[in-house]
C-alpha positions in Angstrom: 0.1 0.1 -0.1 1.3 3.4 -1.3 1.9 6.1 1.6 -0.2 9.6 1.8 0.8 11.8 -1.4 2.3 8.9 -3.3 0.1 9.2 -6.0 -1.4 5.8 -5.6 -4.9 5.0 -5.9 -7.0 6.0 -2.8 -8.3 3.7 -0.2 -12.0 3.5 0.7 -11.3 5.2 4.1 -9.8 8.1 1.8 -12.8 8.3 -0.5 -15.2 8.6 2.6 -13.5 11.2 4.2 -13.1 13.1 0.9 -16.7 12.6 0.0 -17.7 13.8 3.5 -15.2 17.2 3.2 -16.4 17.6 -0.1 -20.4 17.2 0.9 -19.2 19.7 3.9 -17.8 22.2 1.5 -21.0 22.4 -0.5 -23.5 22.6 2.8 -21.2 25.4 3.9 -21.5 27.3 0.6 -23.1 31.0 1.1 -24.8 31.4 -1.9 -25.8 34.8 -3.1 -29.2 35.6 -1.7 -30.7 38.8 -3.3 -33.8 38.6 -1.3 -31.5 40.1 1.4 -30.5 42.8 -0.7 -34.2 43.4 -0.9 -34.8 43.1 2.6 -32.0 45.8 3.3 -33.6 48.1 0.8 -37.0 48.2 2.9 -35.2 48.5 6.2 -32.9 51.4 4.7 -36.2 53.4 3.1 -38.0 53.0 6.6 -35.0 54.6 8.4 -34.5 57.5 5.7 -38.2 58.3 6.1 -38.2 58.6 9.6 -35.2 60.5 9.6 -37.2 63.0 7.1 -39.9 63.4 9.3 -40.7 61.1 12.2 -44.5 62.0 11.5 -44.8 60.0 8.4 -43.4 56.8 10.1 -43.2 56.7 13.6 -41.2 53.8 14.3 -39.1 53.6 10.9 -35.7 53.7 12.9 -36.9 50.0 13.7 -35.1 49.5 10.0 -31.4 49.7 11.9 -32.3 46.5 14.2 -33.2 44.6 10.9 -29.6 45.7 9.6 -28.3 44.4 12.9 -30.3 41.0 12.6 -29.2 40.6 9.1 -25.5 41.5 10.1 -25.6 38.9 12.7 -26.7 36.2 10.4 -24.5 36.6 7.6 -21.1 37.5 9.2 -21.7 34.2 11.4 -22.9 32.3 8.1 -19.7 33.4 6.3 -17.4 32.6 9.6 -18.8 29.1 9.9 -18.6 28.6 6.2 -15.1 29.6 6.0 -13.9 27.5 8.9 -15.6 24.1 7.4 -14.1 24.8 4.0 -10.6 25.6 5.5 -10.3 24.6 8.8 -9.5 27.7 10.4 -10.6 31.4 10.3 -8.4 33.9 9.0 -9.2 37.0 11.1 -6.8 39.4 9.1 -8.2 38.8 5.8 -11.8 39.1 7.3 -10.8 42.5 8.9 -9.6 44.0 5.5 -12.3 42.9 3.7 -14.4 44.7 6.1 -12.3 47.8 6.1 -12.3 47.9 2.2 -16.2 47.5 2.0 -16.9 50.1 4.6 -14.1 52.7 5.3 -13.6 54.4 2.1 -17.1 55.5 1.8 -17.0 56.7 5.4 -13.9 58.7 4.8 -15.3 60.3 1.4 -18.4 61.3 2.9 -16.7 62.9 6.0 -14.1 64.4 3.7 -16.7 66.1 1.5 -18.7 67.2 4.9 -16.0 68.8 6.3 -15.3 70.9 3.3 -19.0 72.0 3.2 -18.8 72.7 6.9 -15.5 74.7 6.5 -17.3 76.9 3.8 -20.9 77.3 4.9 -21.4 76.2 8.7 -17.8 77.5 10.1 -19.6 77.8 13.8 -20.2 73.9 13.8 -16.6 73.2 13.0 -15.4 72.6 16.5 -18.3 70.2 17.6 -17.6 68.5 14.0 -14.3 67.5 15.0 -15.3 65.6 17.8 -17.9 63.6 15.6 -15.2 63.0 12.8 -12.6 61.6 15.3 -15.1 59.3 16.5 -16.6 58.2 13.5 -13.2 57.3 11.8 -12.4 55.2 14.8 -16.1 53.5 15.0 -16.8 55.0 18.5 -19.7 57.4 17.6 -22.2 55.4 20.1 -20.2 55.8 23.1 -19.3 59.3 22.3 -22.6 60.4 21.7 -23.5 59.0 25.1 -21.0 60.9 26.8 -21.2 64.0 25.5 -25.1 63.6 25.8 -25.4 64.3 22.0 -28.2 61.5 21.0 -31.0 61.8 18.8 -32.8 63.5 21.7 -30.7 66.4 21.4 -32.4 68.2 18.6 -30.8 71.8 18.1 -27.5 71.2 17.0 -26.1 71.2 13.3 -25.2 67.2 13.9 -24.6 65.8 10.4 -22.7 62.6 11.9 -25.3 61.5 14.5 -26.4 58.4 12.3 -22.7 56.8 12.3 -24.0 55.2 15.9 -25.3 52.4 14.2 -22.4 51.8 12.1 -19.9 51.8 15.1 -22.0 49.4 16.7 -21.6 47.0 13.6 -18.2 47.7 13.6 -17.4 46.8 16.8 -19.3 43.5 16.7 -17.0 42.9 13.3 -14.2 43.4 15.5 -15.1 41.2 18.6 -17.4 38.4 17.2 -14.8 36.8 14.8 -12.8 36.3 17.9 -15.6 34.6 20.1 -16.5 32.6 16.8 -12.8 30.9 16.8 -13.6 29.4 20.3 -17.2 28.3 19.1 -16.4 26.6 15.7 -14.1 24.5 17.5 -16.9 22.7 19.0 -17.9 21.1 15.5 -20.9 21.6 13.5 -23.3 19.8 16.1 -22.4 21.2 19.4 -22.4 24.6 17.5 -26.3 24.3 17.6 -26.2 24.4 21.3 -24.1 27.5 21.4 -27.2 29.1 19.3 -29.6 28.3 22.1 -27.3 30.4 24.5 -27.1 33.2 22.4 -31.0 33.1 21.8 -30.9 33.1 25.6 -28.6 35.9 25.4 -30.8 38.2 23.6 -33.7 37.5 25.7 -31.3 38.4 29.1 -30.4 41.8 26.9 -34.2 42.4 26.5 -34.8 42.0 30.2 -32.1 44.2 31.5 -32.8 47.0 29.0 -36.4 47.0 30.4 -35.4 46.7 34.0 -32.9 50.0 33.3 -35.5 51.7 31.3 -36.7 55.1 32.6 -40.2 55.4 31.4 -41.1 59.0 32.4 -40.8 62.0 30.5 -37.2 62.7 30.3 -35.9 66.6 31.1 -33.0 68.1 32.3 -30.8 66.2 35.2 -32.0 68.8 37.9 -35.8 67.9 36.9 -35.9 64.1 36.3 -32.7 62.8 38.1 -33.7 59.2 38.1 -33.5 59.4 34.1 -29.8 59.4 34.3 -27.0 58.0 35.5 -24.2 59.8 36.8 -20.5 59.3 35.6 -18.8 61.4 37.8 -20.1 64.8 37.6 -21.3 63.9 33.7 -25.1 63.0 33.7 -25.4 60.1 31.1 -29.2 60.1 29.4 -30.5 56.3 30.2 -32.7 56.4 27.2 -29.8 57.8 24.9 -27.6 55.0 26.4 -29.9 52.4 26.0 -30.8 53.3 22.4 -27.1 53.6 21.1 -24.7 51.7 23.5 -23.3 48.1 21.9 -24.4 46.1 24.8 -28.0 47.2 25.1 -28.5 46.9 21.2 -26.6 43.4 20.8 -29.6 41.6 21.1 -30.5 41.7 17.6 -26.8 40.5 16.4 -27.3 37.7 18.6 -30.4 36.6 16.9 -29.1 36.8 13.6 -26.0 35.0 14.6 -27.8 32.2 16.9 -30.3 31.7 13.4 -27.0 31.4 11.1 -25.6 28.5 13.6 -29.0 26.6 13.0 -30.0 27.5 9.6 -28.0 27.1 6.5 -29.4 27.9 3.1 -27.9 25.0 1.2 -28.4 22.6 4.5 -32.2 23.6 4.6 -32.8 22.6 1.0 -31.0 19.0 1.5 -33.6 18.4 4.7 -37.4 17.7 5.1 -38.0 21.4 5.0 -37.3 21.7 1.4 -41.0 21.0 0.8 -42.5 23.7 3.4 -41.7 26.7 1.0 -45.4 27.8 1.7 -45.1 27.9 5.4 -42.1 29.9 5.3 -44.0 32.3 2.8 -46.9 32.5 5.5 -44.2 33.0 8.2 -42.3 35.7 6.4 -45.9 37.6 5.8 -46.4 37.3 9.7 -43.1 39.0 9.7 -43.7 41.4 7.6 -47.0 42.5 9.1 -45.1 42.7 12.7 -42.9 45.1 11.1 -45.3 47.3 9.4 -47.3 47.7 12.7 -44.0 48.6 14.8 -43.0 51.0 12.1 -46.3 52.6 12.0 -46.8 52.7 16.0 -43.6 52.7 17.7 -42.8 55.8 18.4 -39.7 56.8 19.9 -39.2 60.4 21.8 -37.3 60.2 25.1 -38.4 63.9 26.1 -41.8 62.4 26.4 -41.3 59.1 27.6 -42.6 57.7 24.6 -40.2 54.5 24.1 -41.7 51.9 26.6 -42.5 48.9 24.3 -39.2 49.6 22.1 -37.3 48.8 25.5 -39.4 46.2 26.8 -39.6 43.7 23.9 -40.2 46.0 21.0 -36.7 45.4 19.6 -36.5 41.6 20.4 -39.9 41.2 18.8 -38.6 43.1 15.5 -35.4 40.7 15.5 -38.0 37.9 15.5 -40.0 39.4 12.9 -36.6 39.6 10.7 -35.5 35.9 11.4 -38.9 34.9 9.8 -38.5 37.0 6.4 -34.9 35.6 6.1 -36.1 32.1 7.0 -38.0 32.5 3.6 -35.3 34.5 1.6 -33.1 31.6 2.1 -35.3 29.0 1.2 -35.2 28.4 -2.7 -38.5 27.4 -3.0 -40.3 30.2 -1.1 -41.5 33.2 -3.2 -40.6 35.6 -0.5 -37.1 35.9 -2.1 -38.4 36.3 -5.7 -40.5 39.2 -4.5 -37.4 41.0 -2.6 -35.7 40.5 -5.6 -37.2 42.8 -8.1 -34.5 45.5 -9.6 -35.6 48.5 -7.7 -35.1 46.9 -4.3 -31.8 45.2 -5.5 -30.6 48.7 -6.7 -31.3 50.1 -3.3 -30.3 47.3 -1.2 -26.9 46.7 -2.9 -26.4 50.5 -2.3 -27.9 50.6 1.2 -24.9 51.3 2.9 -24.1 54.5 1.0 -27.5 55.5 1.1 -27.5 55.3 4.8 -24.1 57.0 5.1 -25.2 60.0 2.7 -28.8 60.7 3.7 -28.6 62.0 7.1 -25.7 64.8 6.1 -27.8 65.6 3.3 -30.7 66.0 5.1 -28.9 68.1 7.9 -27.7 70.5 5.2 -31.2 71.3 3.9 -33.1 71.3 7.3 -30.0 73.0 9.1 -30.6 71.6 12.9 -31.4 67.9 13.7 -35.0 68.6 15.4 -36.4 69.7 12.2 -38.8 67.7 10.1 -38.4 68.0 6.1 -41.3 69.0 4.2 -42.2 66.7 1.4 -40.4 68.6 -1.3 -37.3 68.8 0.6 -37.6 65.1 1.1 -37.8 64.6 -2.7 -34.8 66.8 -3.0 -33.0 64.9 -0.5 -33.4 61.7 -1.9 -32.5 63.0 -5.6 -29.2 64.1 -3.9 -28.7 61.1 -2.1 -29.4 58.7 -4.9 -26.6 61.1 -7.0 -23.9 61.1 -4.5 -24.4 57.1 -3.8 -24.2 56.1 -7.3 -21.2 57.9 -7.9 -19.8 56.7 -4.5 -20.8 53.0 -5.2 -19.3 53.1 -9.0 -16.2 55.0 -8.6 -15.0 54.2 -4.9 -16.8 51.5 -2.8 -16.6 48.8 -5.8 -13.3 49.4 -7.0 -11.5 49.5 -3.9 -13.9 46.4 -2.9 -12.7 44.5 -5.8 -8.9 45.7 -5.8 -9.5 47.4 -8.9 -8.1 50.6 -7.5 -4.4 50.0 -8.1 -5.2 48.5 -11.7 -6.9 52.0 -12.5 -3.9 53.8 -11.2 -1.3 51.6 -13.2 -3.1 52.1 -16.1 -3.3 55.7 -15.8 0.6 55.5 -15.5 1.1 53.4 -18.7 -1.2 55.6 -20.9 0.9 58.9 -19.6 4.0 57.1 -20.3 3.0 56.5 -23.9 1.7 60.1 -24.1 -2.0 58.7 -25.0 -3.5 60.2 -22.0 -2.1 63.7 -22.3 -5.3 65.6 -22.9 -7.0 63.6 -20.5 -4.5 63.9 -17.6 -4.7 67.9 -17.4 -8.3 68.0 -16.0 -7.7 65.1 -13.6 -4.9 67.1 -12.3 -6.7 70.2 -12.1 -9.5 68.7 -10.2 -7.3 66.6 -8.0 -5.3 69.7 -7.1 -8.6 71.4 -6.3 -9.8 68.6 -4.3 -6.5 68.6 -2.2 -6.4 72.4 -1.4 -10.2 72.2 -0.2 -9.6 69.0 2.0 -6.3 70.8 3.3 -8.5 73.8 4.0 -11.3 71.8 6.0 -9.0 69.7 8.1 -7.0 72.9 9.3 -9.9 74.6 9.8 -11.4 71.8 11.6 -8.2 71.3 13.7 -8.2 74.8 14.8 -11.9 75.7 15.1 -13.5 77.0 18.4 -16.0 74.7 20.1 -19.0 76.5 20.0 -22.7 75.7 21.2 -25.5 76.1 19.1 -27.0 79.6 19.2 -30.1 78.4 21.1 -28.0 76.5 23.8 -26.1 79.7 24.3 -28.9 82.2 24.7 -30.4 79.5 27.3 -27.3 78.7 29.1 -27.0 82.7 29.6 -30.3 83.4 30.7 -30.5 80.3 33.2 -27.8 82.1 35.5 -30.1 84.8 36.0 -33.5 83.2 36.1 -35.2 83.4 39.3 -35.8 80.5 41.6 -39.3 81.0 43.0 -38.9 78.0 45.4 -35.7 79.2 47.1 -35.6 83.2 46.6 -32.3 82.8 44.6 -31.9 85.4 41.8 -35.3 86.8 42.4 -34.7 90.3 43.0 -36.2 91.7 39.7 -34.1 95.0 39.9 -31.2 94.4 42.0 -29.6 97.9 41.5 -33.1 99.6 42.5 -33.5 97.5 45.4 -30.1 98.6 46.9 -31.0 101.8 46.8 -34.3 101.5 48.5 -32.6 100.9 51.5 -33.6 103.1 54.5 -31.3 105.9 55.5 -29.5 104.9 58.9 -30.3 108.8 59.8 -33.3 109.5 58.0 -34.8 113.3 58.0 -38.1 112.6 59.3 -39.4 115.6 57.2 -37.9 114.3 54.1 -39.6 111.7 52.0 -36.7 109.0 51.4 -36.8 107.1 48.2 -40.7 107.1 48.3 -41.0 106.1 52.1 -43.5 108.6 53.8 -42.8 109.7 57.2 -45.4 109.1 60.0 -46.2 112.8 62.1 -44.9 112.4 65.8 -47.9 111.5 68.0 -47.5 112.4 71.5 -48.5 110.1 74.1 -51.6 110.9 76.2 -51.2 111.7 80.2 -51.0 108.3 81.8 -53.9 107.3 84.2 -53.8 107.1 87.8 -51.8 104.5 89.0 -49.8 103.9 85.7 -46.0 104.5 85.1 -45.6 107.3 82.9 -44.1 106.7 79.4 -41.6 109.0 77.9 -43.0 110.8 74.8 -41.2 109.2 71.8 -41.5 109.6 68.0 -42.1 106.4 65.8 -41.4 106.6 62.1 -42.8 103.9 60.2 -41.6 103.7 56.8 -43.4 101.7 53.9 -41.0 99.2 52.1 -42.3 98.7 48.6 -44.1 95.4 48.5 -41.7 94.3 45.4 -42.7 92.3 42.5 -46.4 91.0 42.5 -45.8 89.3 38.9 -44.4 85.8 38.6 -43.7 84.3 35.4 -43.1 80.5 35.1 -42.4 78.5 32.2 -40.0 76.6 30.0 -37.1 77.1 27.5 -39.4 79.4 25.3 -40.1 81.7 28.2 -36.5 81.6 29.3 -35.3 83.0 26.4 -37.6 86.1 27.0 -36.0 86.4 30.4 -34.6 89.9 30.1 -37.6 91.8 28.8 -39.9 90.2 31.2 -37.9 91.3 34.0 -38.1 94.9 32.7 -41.9 94.5 33.1 -41.4 93.8 36.8 -41.8 89.7 36.6 -39.9 87.4 38.7 -39.3 84.7 35.6 -38.7 81.3 37.1 -38.5 79.5 33.8 -36.3 76.2 33.2 -35.1 74.5 29.8 -37.1 71.1 29.3 -39.4 71.7 32.1 -42.9 69.8 31.6 -46.2 71.2 32.7 -46.2 68.7 35.7 -43.0 70.2 37.2 -44.2 73.7 36.9 -47.5 72.4 38.6 -45.3 71.2 41.7 -43.7 74.7 42.2 -46.9 76.5 41.8 -48.6 74.2 44.2 -45.5 74.7 46.6 -46.2 78.7 46.3 -49.6 78.2 47.0 -49.2 76.3 50.3 -46.6 78.8 51.6 -49.1 81.9 50.9 -46.4 83.4 48.1 -48.4 83.7 45.2 -48.6 87.1 43.2 -51.1 89.4 41.9 -50.6 88.6 38.4 -48.9 85.3 37.1 -48.1 84.0 33.6 -47.4 80.4 32.7 -46.0 79.1 29.7 -45.9 75.6 30.1 -46.9 72.6 27.6 -43.8 72.7 25.3 -42.5 69.5 26.7 -45.2 67.2 26.9 -48.9 66.5 27.2 -51.0 68.2 29.7 -53.4 65.8 31.5 -56.9 67.2 32.6 -56.2 66.2 36.0 -52.9 68.3 35.8 -54.8 71.2 34.6 -57.3 70.7 37.6 -54.7 70.8 40.3 -53.0 73.9 38.8 -56.7 75.7 38.4 -57.2 74.8 42.3 -53.4 76.2 43.2 -54.3 79.4 41.4 -57.4 80.0 42.5 -56.6 83.1 44.9 -54.3 84.6 42.3 -56.6 87.5 40.8 -55.1 87.5 37.1 -53.6 84.0 35.5 -52.2 84.2 31.7 -52.0 80.5 30.0 -49.9 80.6 27.2 -50.6 78.6 24.1 -47.9 76.5 22.6 -46.5 76.9 18.9 -44.4 73.7 18.3 -44.7 70.9 15.8 -45.5 68.2 18.5 -48.7 65.7 18.2 -49.8 67.0 21.7 -50.0 70.8 20.7 -53.5 71.2 19.8 -54.8 69.1 22.8 -52.6 70.8 25.2 -53.9 74.3 23.6 -57.6 73.4 23.6 -57.2 72.5 27.4 -56.1 75.9 28.1 -58.8 77.5 26.2 -61.8 75.3 28.3 -59.9 76.0 31.4 -60.0 79.4 31.0 -63.7 79.6 29.9 -64.5 77.8 33.3 -62.4 80.3 35.6 -63.1 83.9 35.8 -59.4 84.6 36.9 -57.6 82.7 33.9 -57.4 84.0 30.6 -55.4 82.6 27.6 -52.6 84.3 25.6 -52.8 82.9 22.2 -49.1 82.7 21.3 -50.0 80.2 18.7 -51.4 82.7 16.7 -49.8 85.9 17.7 -46.3 84.4 16.9 -47.0 84.7 13.2 -47.3 88.5 13.3 -43.9 89.1 14.9 -42.4 91.5 12.8 -38.2 90.9 12.2 -36.1 88.1 12.7 -38.2 86.3 15.4 -37.4 82.6 15.9 -34.6 80.2 15.6 -34.3 77.5 13.4 -36.2 75.1 15.3 -39.3 77.3 14.8 -40.1 77.9 18.3 -37.4 79.1 20.6 -37.1 83.1 20.2 -34.3 85.4 18.9 -34.3 89.0 20.1 -37.0 90.2 18.1 -39.0 87.4 19.2 -38.1 87.8 22.9 -39.1 91.5 23.2 -42.5 90.6 21.1 -43.1 88.2 23.6 -42.9 90.3 26.5 -44.8 92.7 24.4 -48.0 90.8 23.7 -47.8 89.5 27.6 -47.6 93.1 28.8 -50.9 94.1 26.3 -52.6 90.9 27.9 -52.2 92.2 31.3 -52.7 95.8 30.8 -48.9 96.7 32.0 -47.9 100.3 31.0 
């Protein structure tokens, strides 16, 4: 018998081993599944609609979770297949492939954006610097959590906020292959047991997130401390951390990975499930139905506490629905994969990475700040621009680099140059390259040296917060401190002189004492009447805080806080009522930051029952609860003689000049003065 490698005939054992390996290699193959590109298309379209205007698709953000499940499935499937084909996992090659797929378009987008911001949004360069560094290192999600710049922070020009999800995926790509090195050594049969543990891990993540979630309306750390974790002196938003962190969003990745360990497309078609195509199509239909309902109704707004189901099983249900669709897509006999493989969805799906990458910066350039919602015509314009840029990036940057053709193109250019065949073509290329280089250097230099600036709204609110009155403690509640200091009584007053408006009282002689009483010497008692001080209180949120100075000029003690909800202002007013410290006139502007319940309004009415004049100011913000809040104010005023309504929602439209910030409701100087003027007119203040 000849030894191995001698070139002789193979033994029966050799044939058996070789056949088994050949079979394993076939089972381990990962065929191209166009239906998955179609599913990616559906997911990215949902996200882009949601990012444009959340009113159009309240839960469209679940498309990101669909991406996580797909990534977990495909990456795990590829790693298992590689190990079964070669007996190893080449980490270096895997990471190089990932970097070649992801980094070129990312760096190109950030470079183009940096040039734009350097030319047209220079005040945002300081903040962009941190976002670019975090984006390039795939650390965006943790960076946003740390600085408090999640999706709930809406007044910034934030063109890279969407990179958090790419950071989660890239961190998964770095860590997961290393973990898989241990798992694949268990063998194909035992790895199915690992899948059960991963599924259990996804359940544990869901339960922990539900327990950690803060379900109320999130405001500032001072107003809702339970909505934050403290990292030293830095408050960390719980909703933002749970939404953005890799750990809390790992459930979808684990579900996809677990499914890959038990569901390989080629192996499925060799087993009894190959004849169950209709069953999988029905499952996919149910999965799409679940995703549609969730995308339609599961809104996310931490400032209003609207995220309960999302963090209490919503993400897990999204993952299960996605797995049902993937099961049908990977079954060759099912129709789901064919339906998702139409040309339109394939074009979108194959370019989903670029569409996701470019759409958010383009949205921001159009609307300027994150909180603004696009109008339909703006959305159409943004989609056209996104599609054009994405296609150019896909054809001329991503695909050549991914396929290793960039070096080939560069060599061909050099050969043509040496042969003299490209002289006419090289000049425009060289000129364009020189312009691009100059702009790039200008952008990088500008960003590196830029001053870190807050947005105009935050700057104004921070400055006014230092001056605002705290009615509960009395801090900063001298409306005009300079005049108050001047009104202090002279230690040696002239009784014949009126000092600062204080009227002297004439001397009153004491009557002769009655018999038996001790005589009392006659004395002169001078009574000074101290001004009662301001009798006007203004209680509100950030809209009122912006108009702090002109309101103080009118004699108001202004207690206004950023992000204050109605219930927080109600607590303050009730405290003042219990202590007997309510004024003669009171302006209440609350309702920007959440829905007002009838019971809360009834408590407010009871608290201000002894105040002669109370003005409720309506709100002019683009929120689904605004109309209800304003209607409640009108009905309350109609039922109470001491309460009136100031229709700010209607009056603000008549403001002349540059009145509103880019978010459409915070006040610029013209708007601040106008706001104070209409309140003065309402109360008859001269």
